[in-house]
PQR file with spaces between the fields and no chain letter, atoms N, CA, C, O and H, PARSE charges and radii, in Angstrom:
ATOM       1  N    MET     1     160.275  127.747   78.363 -0.4000 1.5000
ATOM       2  CA   MET     1     161.611  128.198   78.699 -0.0000 2.0000
ATOM       3  C    MET     1     162.640  127.540   77.804  0.5500 1.7000
ATOM       4  O    MET     1     163.571  128.206   77.349 -0.5500 1.4000
ATOM       5  N    LEU     2     162.500  126.250   77.538 -0.4000 1.5000
ATOM       6  CA   LEU     2     163.450  125.547   76.701 -0.0000 2.0000
ATOM       7  C    LEU     2     163.481  126.135   75.293  0.5500 1.7000
ATOM       8  O    LEU     2     164.549  126.273   74.697 -0.5500 1.4000
ATOM       9  H    LEU     2     161.744  125.709   77.907  0.4000 1.0000
ATOM      10  N    GLY     3     162.314  126.480   74.765 -0.4000 1.5000
ATOM      11  CA   GLY     3     162.250  127.088   73.438 -0.0000 2.0000
ATOM      12  C    GLY     3     163.015  128.394   73.380  0.5500 1.7000
ATOM      13  O    GLY     3     163.729  128.659   72.413 -0.5500 1.4000
ATOM      14  H    GLY     3     161.446  126.368   75.249  0.4000 1.0000
ATOM      15  N    LEU     4     162.868  129.207   74.409 -0.4000 1.5000
ATOM      16  CA   LEU     4     163.578  130.479   74.465 -0.0000 2.0000
ATOM      17  C    LEU     4     165.081  130.250   74.503  0.5500 1.7000
ATOM      18  O    LEU     4     165.830  130.955   73.826 -0.5500 1.4000
ATOM      19  H    LEU     4     162.288  128.991   75.195  0.4000 1.0000
ATOM      20  N    CYS     5     165.529  129.283   75.279 -0.4000 1.5000
ATOM      21  CA   CYS     5     166.963  128.979   75.361 -0.0000 2.0000
ATOM      22  C    CYS     5     167.487  128.494   74.021  0.5500 1.7000
ATOM      23  O    CYS     5     168.577  128.884   73.602 -0.5500 1.4000
ATOM      24  H    CYS     5     164.921  128.711   75.830  0.4000 1.0000
ATOM      25  N    ALA     6     166.727  127.652   73.350 -0.4000 1.5000
ATOM      26  CA   ALA     6     167.158  127.135   72.056 -0.0000 2.0000
ATOM      27  C    ALA     6     167.302  128.267   71.043  0.5500 1.7000
ATOM      28  O    ALA     6     168.239  128.269   70.245 -0.5500 1.4000
ATOM      29  H    ALA     6     165.841  127.335   73.690  0.4000 1.0000
ATOM      30  N    LYS     7     166.380  129.230   71.069 -0.4000 1.5000
ATOM      31  CA   LYS     7     166.482  130.370   70.157 -0.0000 2.0000
ATOM      32  C    LYS     7     167.709  131.214   70.477  0.5500 1.7000
ATOM      33  O    LYS     7     168.393  131.689   69.570 -0.5500 1.4000
ATOM      34  H    LYS     7     165.618  129.228   71.717  0.4000 1.0000
ATOM      35  N    ALA     8     167.985  131.400   71.748 -0.4000 1.5000
ATOM      36  CA   ALA     8     169.151  132.192   72.148 -0.0000 2.0000
ATOM      37  C    ALA     8     170.439  131.511   71.714  0.5500 1.7000
ATOM      38  O    ALA     8     171.374  132.178   71.270 -0.5500 1.4000
ATOM      39  H    ALA     8     167.429  131.015   72.485  0.4000 1.0000
ATOM      40  N    VAL     9     170.499  130.194   71.839 -0.4000 1.5000
ATOM      41  CA   VAL     9     171.688  129.454   71.409 -0.0000 2.0000
ATOM      42  C    VAL     9     171.876  129.599   69.908  0.5500 1.7000
ATOM      43  O    VAL     9     173.001  129.781   69.443 -0.5500 1.4000
ATOM      44  H    VAL     9     169.740  129.652   72.200  0.4000 1.0000
ATOM      45  N    GLY    10     170.808  129.522   69.152 -0.4000 1.5000
ATOM      46  CA   GLY    10     170.898  129.683   67.700 -0.0000 2.0000
ATOM      47  C    GLY    10     171.454  131.036   67.313  0.5500 1.7000
ATOM      48  O    GLY    10     172.275  131.127   66.401 -0.5500 1.4000
ATOM      49  H    GLY    10     169.894  129.374   69.530  0.4000 1.0000
ATOM      50  N    LEU    11     171.028  132.073   67.978 -0.4000 1.5000
ATOM      51  CA   LEU    11     171.521  133.416   67.686 -0.0000 2.0000
ATOM      52  C    LEU    11     172.957  133.587   68.145  0.5500 1.7000
ATOM      53  O    LEU    11     173.742  134.248   67.466 -0.5500 1.4000
ATOM      54  H    LEU    11     170.361  131.999   68.719  0.4000 1.0000
ATOM      55  N    SER    12     173.315  133.012   69.273 -0.4000 1.5000
ATOM      56  CA   SER    12     174.684  133.164   69.768 -0.0000 2.0000
ATOM      57  C    SER    12     175.672  132.499   68.818  0.5500 1.7000
ATOM      58  O    SER    12     176.780  132.998   68.619 -0.5500 1.4000
ATOM      59  H    SER    12     172.677  132.475   69.825  0.4000 1.0000
ATOM      60  N    ARG    13     175.276  131.385   68.238 -0.4000 1.5000
ATOM      61  CA   ARG    13     176.156  130.726   67.262 -0.0000 2.0000
ATOM      62  C    ARG    13     176.409  131.650   66.072  0.5500 1.7000
ATOM      63  O    ARG    13     177.541  131.775   65.605 -0.5500 1.4000
ATOM      64  H    ARG    13     174.377  130.979   68.400  0.4000 1.0000
ATOM      65  N    THR    14     175.363  132.285   65.593 -0.4000 1.5000
ATOM      66  CA   THR    14     175.490  133.207   64.472 -0.0000 2.0000
ATOM      67  C    THR    14     176.423  134.357   64.823  0.5500 1.7000
ATOM      68  O    THR    14     177.287  134.726   64.027 -0.5500 1.4000
ATOM      69  H    THR    14     174.443  132.183   65.972  0.4000 1.0000
ATOM      70  N    VAL    15     176.252  134.919   65.999 -0.4000 1.5000
ATOM      71  CA   VAL    15     177.103  136.035   66.430 -0.0000 2.0000
ATOM      72  C    VAL    15     178.557  135.574   66.560  0.5500 1.7000
ATOM      73  O    VAL    15     179.469  136.288   66.144 -0.5500 1.4000
ATOM      74  H    VAL    15     175.551  134.619   66.646  0.4000 1.0000
ATOM      75  N    LEU    16     178.780  134.395   67.129 -0.4000 1.5000
ATOM      76  CA   LEU    16     180.146  133.881   67.252 -0.0000 2.0000
ATOM      77  C    LEU    16     180.788  133.678   65.881  0.5500 1.7000
ATOM      78  O    LEU    16     181.970  133.971   65.697 -0.5500 1.4000
ATOM      79  H    LEU    16     178.039  133.815   67.467  0.4000 1.0000
ATOM      80  N    GLU    17     180.017  133.180   64.928 -0.4000 1.5000
ATOM      81  CA   GLU    17     180.547  133.012   63.572 -0.0000 2.0000
ATOM      82  C    GLU    17     180.891  134.367   62.954  0.5500 1.7000
ATOM      83  O    GLU    17     181.894  134.492   62.251 -0.5500 1.4000
ATOM      84  H    GLU    17     179.058  132.942   65.078  0.4000 1.0000
ATOM      85  N    LEU    18     180.071  135.372   63.212 -0.4000 1.5000
ATOM      86  CA   LEU    18     180.366  136.713   62.708 -0.0000 2.0000
ATOM      87  C    LEU    18     181.649  137.251   63.321  0.5500 1.7000
ATOM      88  O    LEU    18     182.471  137.839   62.619 -0.5500 1.4000
ATOM      89  H    LEU    18     179.257  135.270   63.783  0.4000 1.0000
ATOM      90  N    VAL    19     181.830  137.056   64.630 -0.4000 1.5000
ATOM      91  CA   VAL    19     183.021  137.557   65.326 -0.0000 2.0000
ATOM      92  C    VAL    19     184.279  136.886   64.784  0.5500 1.7000
ATOM      93  O    VAL    19     185.345  137.499   64.726 -0.5500 1.4000
ATOM      94  H    VAL    19     181.162  136.578   65.200  0.4000 1.0000
ATOM      95  N    GLU    20     184.144  135.622   64.389 -0.4000 1.5000
ATOM      96  CA   GLU    20     185.295  134.927   63.813 -0.0000 2.0000
ATOM      97  C    GLU    20     185.662  135.482   62.440  0.5500 1.7000
ATOM      98  O    GLU    20     186.817  135.392   62.024 -0.5500 1.4000
ATOM      99  H    GLU    20     183.278  135.124   64.437  0.4000 1.0000
ATOM     100  N    THR    21     184.695  136.049   61.740 -0.4000 1.5000
ATOM     101  CA   THR    21     184.895  136.500   60.367 -0.0000 2.0000
ATOM     102  C    THR    21     185.160  137.993   60.264  0.5500 1.7000
ATOM     103  O    THR    21     185.952  138.425   59.427 -0.5500 1.4000
ATOM     104  H    THR    21     183.757  136.122   62.078  0.4000 1.0000
ATOM     105  N    TYR    22     184.505  138.787   61.108 -0.4000 1.5000
ATOM     106  CA   TYR    22     184.553  140.241   61.016 -0.0000 2.0000
ATOM     107  C    TYR    22     185.126  140.855   62.292  0.5500 1.7000
ATOM     108  O    TYR    22     185.262  140.188   63.318 -0.5500 1.4000
ATOM     109  H    TYR    22     183.862  138.435   61.788  0.4000 1.0000
ATOM     110  N    SER    23     185.453  142.120   62.202 -0.4000 1.5000
ATOM     111  CA   SER    23     185.912  142.835   63.396 -0.0000 2.0000
ATOM     112  C    SER    23     184.718  143.063   64.333  0.5500 1.7000
ATOM     113  O    SER    23     183.562  142.969   63.920 -0.5500 1.4000
ATOM     114  H    SER    23     185.343  142.661   61.369  0.4000 1.0000
ATOM     115  N    VAL    24     185.019  143.359   65.582 -0.4000 1.5000
ATOM     116  CA   VAL    24     183.952  143.611   66.560 -0.0000 2.0000
ATOM     117  C    VAL    24     183.093  144.783   66.101  0.5500 1.7000
ATOM     118  O    VAL    24     181.871  144.748   66.243 -0.5500 1.4000
ATOM     119  H    VAL    24     185.958  143.434   65.918  0.4000 1.0000
ATOM     120  N    GLU    25     183.714  145.806   65.560 -0.4000 1.5000
ATOM     121  CA   GLU    25     182.957  146.978   65.086 -0.0000 2.0000
ATOM     122  C    GLU    25     181.992  146.590   63.963  0.5500 1.7000
ATOM     123  O    GLU    25     180.858  147.067   63.917 -0.5500 1.4000
ATOM     124  H    GLU    25     184.707  145.834   65.445  0.4000 1.0000
ATOM     125  N    GLU    26     182.455  145.720   63.059 -0.4000 1.5000
ATOM     126  CA   GLU    26     181.586  145.286   61.961 -0.0000 2.0000
ATOM     127  C    GLU    26     180.427  144.442   62.493  0.5500 1.7000
ATOM     128  O    GLU    26     179.298  144.571   62.020 -0.5500 1.4000
ATOM     129  H    GLU    26     183.376  145.333   63.097  0.4000 1.0000
ATOM     130  N    VAL    27     180.698  143.592   63.461 -0.4000 1.5000
ATOM     131  CA   VAL    27     179.638  142.767   64.049 -0.0000 2.0000
ATOM     132  C    VAL    27     178.607  143.648   64.750  0.5500 1.7000
ATOM     133  O    VAL    27     177.405  143.403   64.649 -0.5500 1.4000
ATOM     134  H    VAL    27     181.616  143.488   63.845  0.4000 1.0000
ATOM     135  N    ILE    28     179.076  144.665   65.455 -0.4000 1.5000
ATOM     136  CA   ILE    28     178.151  145.602   66.096 -0.0000 2.0000
ATOM     137  C    ILE    28     177.271  146.260   65.041  0.5500 1.7000
ATOM     138  O    ILE    28     176.071  146.430   65.255 -0.5500 1.4000
ATOM     139  H    ILE    28     180.052  144.864   65.537  0.4000 1.0000
ATOM     140  N    GLY    29     177.852  146.628   63.912 -0.4000 1.5000
ATOM     141  CA   GLY    29     177.076  147.220   62.823 -0.0000 2.0000
ATOM     142  C    GLY    29     176.043  146.257   62.257  0.5500 1.7000
ATOM     143  O    GLY    29     174.918  146.655   61.954 -0.5500 1.4000
ATOM     144  H    GLY    29     178.827  146.490   63.739  0.4000 1.0000
ATOM     145  N    ILE    30     176.422  144.994   62.114 -0.4000 1.5000
ATOM     146  CA   ILE    30     175.497  143.978   61.604 -0.0000 2.0000
ATOM     147  C    ILE    30     174.329  143.797   62.573  0.5500 1.7000
ATOM     148  O    ILE    30     173.171  143.770   62.156 -0.5500 1.4000
ATOM     149  H    ILE    30     177.336  144.670   62.360  0.4000 1.0000
ATOM     150  N    VAL    31     174.632  143.674   63.853 -0.4000 1.5000
ATOM     151  CA   VAL    31     173.580  143.501   64.863 -0.0000 2.0000
ATOM     152  C    VAL    31     172.677  144.736   64.898  0.5500 1.7000
ATOM     153  O    VAL    31     171.461  144.614   65.042 -0.5500 1.4000
ATOM     154  H    VAL    31     175.573  143.696   64.191  0.4000 1.0000
ATOM     155  N    GLN    32     173.268  145.913   64.768 -0.4000 1.5000
ATOM     156  CA   GLN    32     172.462  147.137   64.721 -0.0000 2.0000
ATOM     157  C    GLN    32     171.521  147.113   63.514  0.5500 1.7000
ATOM     158  O    GLN    32     170.378  147.562   63.601 -0.5500 1.4000
ATOM     159  H    GLN    32     174.256  146.012   64.651  0.4000 1.0000
ATOM     160  N    GLY    33     172.007  146.590   62.398 -0.4000 1.5000
ATOM     161  CA   GLY    33     171.159  146.436   61.213 -0.0000 2.0000
ATOM     162  C    GLY    33     169.992  145.509   61.468  0.5500 1.7000
ATOM     163  O    GLY    33     168.873  145.766   61.023 -0.5500 1.4000
ATOM     164  H    GLY    33     172.936  146.225   62.328  0.4000 1.0000
ATOM     165  N    TRP    34     170.261  144.405   62.202 -0.4000 1.5000
ATOM     166  CA   TRP    34     169.177  143.488   62.560 -0.0000 2.0000
ATOM     167  C    TRP    34     168.131  144.205   63.403  0.5500 1.7000
ATOM     168  O    TRP    34     166.929  144.042   63.195 -0.5500 1.4000
ATOM     169  H    TRP    34     171.169  144.196   62.564  0.4000 1.0000
ATOM     170  N    LYS    35     168.607  145.003   64.362 -0.4000 1.5000
ATOM     171  CA   LYS    35     167.677  145.740   65.235 -0.0000 2.0000
ATOM     172  C    LYS    35     166.846  146.726   64.418  0.5500 1.7000
ATOM     173  O    LYS    35     165.641  146.855   64.634 -0.5500 1.4000
ATOM     174  H    LYS    35     169.584  145.136   64.531  0.4000 1.0000
ATOM     175  N    ASP    36     167.487  147.419   63.483 -0.4000 1.5000
ATOM     176  CA   ASP    36     166.763  148.369   62.633 -0.0000 2.0000
ATOM     177  C    ASP    36     165.718  147.647   61.787  0.5500 1.7000
ATOM     178  O    ASP    36     164.590  148.120   61.646 -0.5500 1.4000
ATOM     179  H    ASP    36     168.466  147.314   63.307  0.4000 1.0000
ATOM     180  N    ASP    37     166.100  146.494   61.222 -0.4000 1.5000
ATOM     181  CA   ASP    37     165.153  145.703   60.424 -0.0000 2.0000
ATOM     182  C    ASP    37     163.971  145.242   61.272  0.5500 1.7000
ATOM     183  O    ASP    37     162.823  145.277   60.829 -0.5500 1.4000
ATOM     184  H    ASP    37     167.017  146.110   61.337  0.4000 1.0000
ATOM     185  N    LEU    38     164.269  144.810   62.497 -0.4000 1.5000
ATOM     186  CA   LEU    38     163.196  144.355   63.387 -0.0000 2.0000
ATOM     187  C    LEU    38     162.242  145.498   63.727  0.5500 1.7000
ATOM     188  O    LEU    38     161.028  145.302   63.778 -0.5500 1.4000
ATOM     189  H    LEU    38     165.201  144.782   62.856  0.4000 1.0000
ATOM     190  N    ARG    39     162.789  146.683   63.957 -0.4000 1.5000
ATOM     191  CA   ARG    39     161.927  147.853   64.218 -0.0000 2.0000
ATOM     192  C    ARG    39     161.019  148.141   63.032  0.5500 1.7000
ATOM     193  O    ARG    39     159.836  148.436   63.205 -0.5500 1.4000
ATOM     194  H    ARG    39     163.775  146.841   63.916  0.4000 1.0000
ATOM     195  N    LEU    40     161.575  148.053   61.823 -0.4000 1.5000
ATOM     196  CA   LEU    40     160.787  148.297   60.615 -0.0000 2.0000
ATOM     197  C    LEU    40     159.674  147.266   60.468  0.5500 1.7000
ATOM     198  O    LEU    40     158.536  147.614   60.153 -0.5500 1.4000
ATOM     199  H    LEU    40     162.536  147.813   61.683  0.4000 1.0000
ATOM     200  N    ILE    41     160.005  145.996   60.698 -0.4000 1.5000
ATOM     201  CA   ILE    41     159.009  144.930   60.619 -0.0000 2.0000
ATOM     202  C    ILE    41     157.916  145.144   61.660  0.5500 1.7000
ATOM     203  O    ILE    41     156.729  145.014   61.359 -0.5500 1.4000
ATOM     204  H    ILE    41     160.929  145.713   60.954  0.4000 1.0000
ATOM     205  N    MET    42     158.323  145.472   62.885 -0.4000 1.5000
ATOM     206  CA   MET    42     157.341  145.694   63.948 -0.0000 2.0000
ATOM     207  C    MET    42     156.434  146.873   63.625  0.5500 1.7000
ATOM     208  O    MET    42     155.233  146.832   63.888 -0.5500 1.4000
ATOM     209  H    MET    42     159.287  145.577   63.129  0.4000 1.0000
ATOM     210  N    CYS    43     157.009  147.910   63.061 -0.4000 1.5000
ATOM     211  CA   CYS    43     156.206  149.075   62.677 -0.0000 2.0000
ATOM     212  C    CYS    43     155.205  148.697   61.578  0.5500 1.7000
ATOM     213  O    CYS    43     154.035  149.078   61.636 -0.5500 1.4000
ATOM     214  H    CYS    43     157.985  147.943   62.847  0.4000 1.0000
ATOM     215  N    ALA    44     155.675  147.950   60.585 -0.4000 1.5000
ATOM     216  CA   ALA    44     154.801  147.554   59.474 -0.0000 2.0000
ATOM     217  C    ALA    44     153.653  146.671   59.958  0.5500 1.7000
ATOM     218  O    ALA    44     152.562  146.698   59.387 -0.5500 1.4000
ATOM     219  H    ALA    44     156.625  147.641   60.538  0.4000 1.0000
ATOM     220  N    LEU    45     153.899  145.890   61.009 -0.4000 1.5000
ATOM     221  CA   LEU    45     152.875  144.985   61.530 -0.0000 2.0000
ATOM     222  C    LEU    45     152.119  145.575   62.717  0.5500 1.7000
ATOM     223  O    LEU    45     151.302  144.895   63.337 -0.5500 1.4000
ATOM     224  H    LEU    45     154.784  145.869   61.473  0.4000 1.0000
ATOM     225  N    ASN    46     152.392  146.839   63.032 -0.4000 1.5000
ATOM     226  CA   ASN    46     151.731  147.539   64.134 -0.0000 2.0000
ATOM     227  C    ASN    46     151.945  146.820   65.472  0.5500 1.7000
ATOM     228  O    ASN    46     151.011  146.638   66.253 -0.5500 1.4000
ATOM     229  H    ASN    46     153.056  147.391   62.528  0.4000 1.0000
ATOM     230  N    CYS    47     153.189  146.418   65.713 -0.4000 1.5000
ATOM     231  CA   CYS    47     153.545  145.721   66.953 -0.0000 2.0000
ATOM     232  C    CYS    47     154.416  146.636   67.811  0.5500 1.7000
ATOM     233  O    CYS    47     155.465  147.104   67.369 -0.5500 1.4000
ATOM     234  H    CYS    47     153.948  146.565   65.079  0.4000 1.0000
ATOM     235  N    ALA    48     153.974  146.883   69.030 -0.4000 1.5000
ATOM     236  CA   ALA    48     154.734  147.736   69.943 -0.0000 2.0000
ATOM     237  C    ALA    48     155.764  146.959   70.744  0.5500 1.7000
ATOM     238  O    ALA    48     156.750  147.529   71.212 -0.5500 1.4000
ATOM     239  H    ALA    48     153.121  146.503   69.390  0.4000 1.0000
ATOM     240  N    THR    49     155.541  145.646   70.905 -0.4000 1.5000
ATOM     241  CA   THR    49     156.432  144.825   71.718 -0.0000 2.0000
ATOM     242  C    THR    49     156.731  143.512   70.995  0.5500 1.7000
ATOM     243  O    THR    49     156.052  143.141   70.038 -0.5500 1.4000
ATOM     244  H    THR    49     154.740  145.183   70.525  0.4000 1.0000
ATOM     245  N    ILE    50     157.759  142.824   71.476 -0.4000 1.5000
ATOM     246  CA   ILE    50     158.067  141.497   70.930 -0.0000 2.0000
ATOM     247  C    ILE    50     156.893  140.552   71.181  0.5500 1.7000
ATOM     248  O    ILE    50     156.591  139.705   70.340 -0.5500 1.4000
ATOM     249  H    ILE    50     158.310  143.126   72.254  0.4000 1.0000
ATOM     250  N    ALA    51     156.239  140.688   72.315 -0.4000 1.5000
ATOM     251  CA   ALA    51     155.058  139.858   72.609 -0.0000 2.0000
ATOM     252  C    ALA    51     153.984  140.073   71.548  0.5500 1.7000
ATOM     253  O    ALA    51     153.347  139.114   71.112 -0.5500 1.4000
ATOM     254  H    ALA    51     156.484  141.375   72.999  0.4000 1.0000
ATOM     255  N    ASP    52     153.776  141.317   71.128 -0.4000 1.5000
ATOM     256  CA   ASP    52     152.815  141.599   70.057 -0.0000 2.0000
ATOM     257  C    ASP    52     153.247  140.916   68.764  0.5500 1.7000
ATOM     258  O    ASP    52     152.420  140.344   68.053 -0.5500 1.4000
ATOM     259  H    ASP    52     154.293  142.096   71.482  0.4000 1.0000
ATOM     260  N    LEU    53     154.531  140.974   68.463 -0.4000 1.5000
ATOM     261  CA   LEU    53     155.067  140.383   67.242 -0.0000 2.0000
ATOM     262  C    LEU    53     154.871  138.864   67.236  0.5500 1.7000
ATOM     263  O    LEU    53     154.600  138.274   66.190 -0.5500 1.4000
ATOM     264  H    LEU    53     155.202  141.438   69.041  0.4000 1.0000
ATOM     265  N    GLN    54     155.007  138.242   68.393 -0.4000 1.5000
ATOM     266  CA   GLN    54     154.855  136.793   68.494 -0.0000 2.0000
ATOM     267  C    GLN    54     153.417  136.347   68.247  0.5500 1.7000
ATOM     268  O    GLN    54     153.181  135.173   67.963 -0.5500 1.4000
ATOM     269  H    GLN    54     155.227  138.721   69.243  0.4000 1.0000
ATOM     270  N    LYS    55     152.468  137.248   68.348 -0.4000 1.5000
ATOM     271  CA   LYS    55     151.053  136.914   68.145 -0.0000 2.0000
ATOM     272  C    LYS    55     150.605  137.084   66.698  0.5500 1.7000
ATOM     273  O    LYS    55     149.482  136.715   66.353 -0.5500 1.4000
ATOM     274  H    LYS    55     152.659  138.202   68.578  0.4000 1.0000
ATOM     275  N    VAL    56     151.465  137.635   65.853 -0.4000 1.5000
ATOM     276  CA   VAL    56     151.102  137.897   64.462 -0.0000 2.0000
ATOM     277  C    VAL    56     151.054  136.581   63.689  0.5500 1.7000
ATOM     278  O    VAL    56     151.973  135.765   63.771 -0.5500 1.4000
ATOM     279  H    VAL    56     152.377  137.935   66.134  0.4000 1.0000
ATOM     280  N    ASP    57     149.969  136.385   62.936 -0.4000 1.5000
ATOM     281  CA   ASP    57     149.871  135.215   62.065 -0.0000 2.0000
ATOM     282  C    ASP    57     150.841  135.379   60.904  0.5500 1.7000
ATOM     283  O    ASP    57     151.058  136.486   60.411 -0.5500 1.4000
ATOM     284  H    ASP    57     149.222  137.048   62.869  0.4000 1.0000
ATOM     285  N    TYR    58     151.417  134.269   60.479 -0.4000 1.5000
ATOM     286  CA   TYR    58     152.345  134.319   59.356 -0.0000 2.0000
ATOM     287  C    TYR    58     152.211  133.051   58.531  0.5500 1.7000
ATOM     288  O    TYR    58     151.668  132.046   58.990 -0.5500 1.4000
ATOM     289  H    TYR    58     151.240  133.370   60.879  0.4000 1.0000
ATOM     290  N    LEU    59     152.709  133.113   57.323 -0.4000 1.5000
ATOM     291  CA   LEU    59     152.644  131.998   56.392 -0.0000 2.0000
ATOM     292  C    LEU    59     154.054  131.681   55.938  0.5500 1.7000
ATOM     293  O    LEU    59     154.761  132.549   55.427 -0.5500 1.4000
ATOM     294  H    LEU    59     153.150  133.930   56.950  0.4000 1.0000
ATOM     295  N    LEU    60     154.460  130.443   56.125 -0.4000 1.5000
ATOM     296  CA   LEU    60     155.771  129.995   55.668 -0.0000 2.0000
ATOM     297  C    LEU    60     155.592  129.164   54.409  0.5500 1.7000
ATOM     298  O    LEU    60     154.580  128.486   54.232 -0.5500 1.4000
ATOM     299  H    LEU    60     153.886  129.737   56.540  0.4000 1.0000
ATOM     300  N    TYR    61     156.596  129.228   53.534 -0.4000 1.5000
ATOM     301  CA   TYR    61     156.589  128.393   52.343 -0.0000 2.0000
ATOM     302  C    TYR    61     158.035  128.105   51.957  0.5500 1.7000
ATOM     303  O    TYR    61     158.966  128.742   52.452 -0.5500 1.4000
ATOM     304  H    TYR    61     157.418  129.779   53.678  0.4000 1.0000
ATOM     305  N    GLY    62     158.201  127.148   51.077 -0.4000 1.5000
ATOM     306  CA   GLY    62     159.539  126.808   50.600 -0.0000 2.0000
ATOM     307  C    GLY    62     160.405  126.200   51.690  0.5500 1.7000
ATOM     308  O    GLY    62     159.934  125.408   52.507 -0.5500 1.4000
ATOM     309  H    GLY    62     157.445  126.631   50.675  0.4000 1.0000
ATOM     310  N    LYS    63     161.679  126.581   51.693 -0.4000 1.5000
ATOM     311  CA   LYS    63     162.647  125.993   52.609 -0.0000 2.0000
ATOM     312  C    LYS    63     162.336  126.312   54.075  0.5500 1.7000
ATOM     313  O    LYS    63     162.592  125.484   54.949 -0.5500 1.4000
ATOM     314  H    LYS    63     162.061  127.225   51.030  0.4000 1.0000
ATOM     315  N    LEU    64     161.797  127.485   54.354 -0.4000 1.5000
ATOM     316  CA   LEU    64     161.436  127.809   55.738 -0.0000 2.0000
ATOM     317  C    LEU    64     160.337  126.879   56.246  0.5500 1.7000
ATOM     318  O    LEU    64     160.393  126.409   57.383 -0.5500 1.4000
ATOM     319  H    LEU    64     161.589  128.158   53.644  0.4000 1.0000
ATOM     320  N    LYS    65     159.346  126.618   55.411 -0.4000 1.5000
ATOM     321  CA   LYS    65     158.268  125.709   55.804 -0.0000 2.0000
ATOM     322  C    LYS    65     158.821  124.300   56.007  0.5500 1.7000
ATOM     323  O    LYS    65     158.457  123.625   56.970 -0.5500 1.4000
ATOM     324  H    LYS    65     159.300  127.000   54.488  0.4000 1.0000
ATOM     325  N    GLU    66     159.688  123.856   55.116 -0.4000 1.5000
ATOM     326  CA   GLU    66     160.286  122.526   55.248 -0.0000 2.0000
ATOM     327  C    GLU    66     161.073  122.415   56.554  0.5500 1.7000
ATOM     328  O    GLU    66     160.984  121.404   57.250 -0.5500 1.4000
ATOM     329  H    GLU    66     159.984  124.404   54.334  0.4000 1.0000
ATOM     330  N    ALA    67     161.836  123.446   56.883 -0.4000 1.5000
ATOM     331  CA   ALA    67     162.626  123.431   58.119 -0.0000 2.0000
ATOM     332  C    ALA    67     161.721  123.380   59.346  0.5500 1.7000
ATOM     333  O    ALA    67     161.990  122.632   60.286 -0.5500 1.4000
ATOM     334  H    ALA    67     161.907  124.268   56.318  0.4000 1.0000
ATOM     335  N    LYS    68     160.658  124.168   59.340 -0.4000 1.5000
ATOM     336  CA   LYS    68     159.740  124.162   60.483 -0.0000 2.0000
ATOM     337  C    LYS    68     159.047  122.810   60.610  0.5500 1.7000
ATOM     338  O    LYS    68     158.869  122.309   61.721 -0.5500 1.4000
ATOM     339  H    LYS    68     160.440  124.776   58.576  0.4000 1.0000
ATOM     340  N    ASP    69     158.656  122.214   59.487 -0.4000 1.5000
ATOM     341  CA   ASP    69     158.022  120.903   59.516 -0.0000 2.0000
ATOM     342  C    ASP    69     158.967  119.848   60.078  0.5500 1.7000
ATOM     343  O    ASP    69     158.540  118.965   60.821 -0.5500 1.4000
ATOM     344  H    ASP    69     158.800  122.620   58.585  0.4000 1.0000
ATOM     345  N    GLN    70     160.240  119.935   59.731 -0.4000 1.5000
ATOM     346  CA   GLN    70     161.229  118.993   60.261 -0.0000 2.0000
ATOM     347  C    GLN    70     161.410  119.183   61.750  0.5500 1.7000
ATOM     348  O    GLN    70     161.579  118.204   62.477 -0.5500 1.4000
ATOM     349  H    GLN    70     160.587  120.653   59.127  0.4000 1.0000
ATOM     350  N    MET    71     161.379  120.422   62.224 -0.4000 1.5000
ATOM     351  CA   MET    71     161.528  120.685   63.644 -0.0000 2.0000
ATOM     352  C    MET    71     160.365  120.096   64.437  0.5500 1.7000
ATOM     353  O    MET    71     160.556  119.628   65.559 -0.5500 1.4000
ATOM     354  H    MET    71     161.241  121.217   61.634  0.4000 1.0000
ATOM     355  N    ARG    72     159.175  120.115   63.869 -0.4000 1.5000
ATOM     356  CA   ARG    72     158.003  119.556   64.550 -0.0000 2.0000
ATOM     357  C    ARG    72     158.137  118.052   64.734  0.5500 1.7000
ATOM     358  O    ARG    72     157.686  117.499   65.738 -0.5500 1.4000
ATOM     359  H    ARG    72     159.020  120.495   62.957  0.4000 1.0000
ATOM     360  N    LYS    73     158.765  117.385   63.750 -0.4000 1.5000
ATOM     361  CA   LYS    73     158.927  115.936   63.803 -0.0000 2.0000
ATOM     362  C    LYS    73     159.939  115.508   64.847  0.5500 1.7000
ATOM     363  O    LYS    73     159.863  114.401   65.381 -0.5500 1.4000
ATOM     364  H    LYS    73     159.131  117.834   62.934  0.4000 1.0000
ATOM     365  N    ALA    74     160.884  116.384   65.135 -0.4000 1.5000
ATOM     366  CA   ALA    74     161.964  116.036   66.082 -0.0000 2.0000
ATOM     367  C    ALA    74     161.501  116.051   67.521  0.5500 1.7000
ATOM     368  O    ALA    74     162.291  115.781   68.427 -0.5500 1.4000
ATOM     369  H    ALA    74     160.945  117.283   64.701  0.4000 1.0000
């Protein structure tokens, strides 16, 4: 549960920063773009649900891998 809350807080910060920079209509468009991208990714990985997507193996490298490694240490 804590992990889910932490992810939600991370996304809410991003949305709040967008609202400070763009109009509400533009933010809605950006979020819609995220949803469209997620649908495309899920389709490419043959995932019908978010639960299916969470089970997909993935490989991180570069800065993403470094960030995840730092999170594990904390």
